[in-house]
C-alpha positions in Angstrom: 60.7 39.6 92.8 60.5 43.3 91.9 60.6 46.0 94.6 57.4 47.9 95.3 56.7 50.2 92.4 59.7 49.0 90.3 58.8 49.2 86.6 55.4 50.6 87.7 54.4 47.2 89.1 52.8 46.2 92.4 52.9 42.6 93.7 49.5 41.0 94.2 48.0 38.8 96.9 49.3 35.6 95.3 52.9 36.8 95.6 53.5 35.8 92.0 51.7 38.2 89.7 51.7 42.0 89.4 49.3 44.9 88.7 50.4 47.8 86.5 48.6 51.1 86.3 49.1 53.3 83.2 49.0 57.0 83.8 45.6 58.4 82.5 45.5 62.1 83.3 42.3 63.0 85.1 40.8 59.7 83.9 40.0 61.0 80.4 40.3 58.2 77.9 39.7 57.6 74.2 38.3 54.6 72.4 41.8 54.0 71.0 43.3 54.0 74.5 40.6 51.6 75.8 41.3 49.2 72.9 45.0 49.2 73.5 44.5 48.4 77.2 42.0 45.7 76.3 44.3 44.2 73.7 47.3 44.2 76.1 45.2 42.6 78.9 44.1 39.8 76.5 47.6 39.3 75.0 49.2 38.9 78.4 46.3 37.0 80.1 45.5 39.6 82.7 43.3 38.4 85.5 41.2 41.6 85.6 40.9 45.2 84.6 40.0 47.5 87.6 39.0 51.1 87.5 40.8 52.7 90.5 39.8 55.4 92.9 42.3 57.6 91.1 40.4 57.2 87.8 43.0 55.0 86.2 42.7 51.4 84.9 44.8 48.8 86.7 45.8 45.8 84.7 45.9 43.0 87.3 47.6 39.6 87.3 50.6 40.2 85.0 53.6 37.8 85.1 56.9 39.4 86.0 58.5 38.3 82.7 55.8 40.1 80.7 56.0 43.5 82.4 58.5 45.1 80.1 56.7 43.8 77.0 53.3 45.0 78.1 54.6 48.5 78.8 56.2 48.5 75.4 52.9 47.5 73.8 50.9 50.1 75.7 53.3 53.0 75.0 52.1 54.7 78.2 53.8 56.2 81.2 53.6 54.6 84.6 51.0 56.0 87.0 52.5 57.1 90.3 50.5 54.6 92.4 53.0 54.3 95.2 55.9 56.2 96.9 56.4 59.6 98.5 55.2 61.7 95.6 52.1 63.4 94.0 50.1 60.3 93.3 47.1 61.5 91.4 45.1 64.5 90.3 41.3 63.8 90.2 39.0 66.1 88.3 35.2 66.1 87.6 33.7 67.1 84.2 33.4 70.7 85.3 32.1 73.2 82.7 33.3 71.0 79.9 30.3 68.6 80.3 28.4 69.2 83.5 25.5 71.6 83.7 26.3 72.2 87.4 29.9 73.2 86.7 31.0 76.8 87.7 34.7 76.4 86.6 36.7 74.4 84.1 37.8 71.5 86.3 39.2 69.4 83.5 41.4 72.2 82.2 42.7 72.9 85.7 43.1 69.2 86.5 45.1 68.6 83.3 47.4 71.6 84.1 48.0 70.3 87.6 48.7 66.8 86.3 51.2 68.2 83.8 53.0 70.2 86.6 52.9 67.8 89.5 52.2 64.1 88.7 54.9 61.9 90.2 56.8 64.9 91.7 58.8 63.6 94.7 57.7 65.2 98.0 58.2 64.4 101.7 55.0 62.3 101.8 52.3 61.0 99.5 50.3 63.8 98.1 46.9 63.9 96.3 45.1 66.7 94.5 41.5 67.1 93.3 39.6 69.6 91.2 35.8 69.9 91.4 33.9 72.3 89.1 31.4 73.3 91.8 30.7 73.0 95.5 29.1 69.6 95.2 32.7 68.3 95.1 32.3 65.2 93.0 36.1 64.9 92.8 36.2 64.8 96.7 38.4 67.9 97.0 37.7 68.2 100.7 39.7 65.0 101.4 42.8 65.7 99.3 46.1 67.3 100.3 45.2 70.1 97.8 41.7 70.6 96.7 40.0 73.1 94.4 36.3 73.6 93.8 34.6 76.2 91.6 32.1 78.9 92.5 30.7 81.7 90.3 33.6 84.0 91.3 36.5 81.6 90.8 38.2 78.8 92.8 38.1 78.0 96.5 41.4 76.4 97.6 41.4 73.9 100.5 44.4 72.1 101.9 45.3 69.2 104.3 42.5 66.7 103.6 42.9 63.0 103.4 41.0 59.7 103.6 42.3 56.5 105.3 42.2 55.2 108.8 42.4 58.7 110.2 40.4 60.9 107.7 40.8 64.6 107.8 38.7 67.4 106.2 40.7 70.0 104.4 40.8 73.7 105.6 40.0 76.7 103.5 43.0 78.6 102.5 41.7 81.1 99.8 38.5 81.9 97.9 37.5 83.5 94.6 40.8 82.8 92.9 41.3 83.1 89.1 43.0 80.2 87.3 46.4 82.0 87.5 46.0 82.8 91.2 45.0 79.3 92.1 48.0 77.8 90.3 50.3 80.3 91.9 48.9 79.6 95.4 49.3 75.9 94.8 53.0 76.5 93.9 53.4 78.2 97.3 51.6 75.4 99.2 53.7 72.7 97.6 57.0 74.6 98.1 56.2 75.3 101.8 55.2 71.6 102.3 58.4 70.5 100.7 60.5 72.7 102.9 58.6 72.1 106.2 57.2 68.5 106.3 59.0 65.6 107.9 59.6 62.5 105.8 56.4 60.6 105.4 54.3 63.3 106.9 51.1 64.1 105.0 50.2 67.8 104.6 47.3 67.5 107.1 49.6 66.1 109.7 52.1 68.9 109.2 49.2 71.4 109.6 48.2 69.7 112.9 51.9 69.9 114.0 52.7 73.5 113.3 49.2 75.1 113.1 47.0 76.2 110.2 47.3 79.9 111.1 51.1 79.6 110.8 50.8 78.2 107.3 48.2 80.6 106.2 50.3 83.6 107.4 53.3 82.2 105.6 51.4 81.9 102.3 49.8 85.3 102.3 
């Protein structure tokens, strides 16, 4: 039996089959990609295809002996679905497609994905980018969240869902793209240096105080 996350595979309830989740940056797919996933699912008799909360497509019910071959057929990187790392970057359509968008959420989300996806950190870490204050990407409940306004980006930190949900706190407003990226670099670096193993950013904030972090990042 594979270890959790080995070869990008997660053991399922039956204790015999696995789910794999290809990395799909910000959930943006093409017809060609969808066809390749469908073809692989049929070829290896997958039990289901499931769109995940991280806007990826999980291929569920794969036999252990088929895992290497299905990854070879797909030609895609593993999605960071488990482990102490940056798990996912969610992004709404932003100004690319949505009439409500105030900032380019897809462009920013793709840049964050390129920089941070699967980066090892003290705890699991999620990011989200919303093009406006409606927050369709749920930026308020992510470790790092951005949402657009007419003057730039608002940056919030320390949110999470789960059994003990936490709403993020506002760190900075009216940031340009470059300023937002630079501030996130500072947040991630500070978290990497300061958090205990397994400690989410929100828990670290509760432990040392938001004002302490805010002062350190100014």
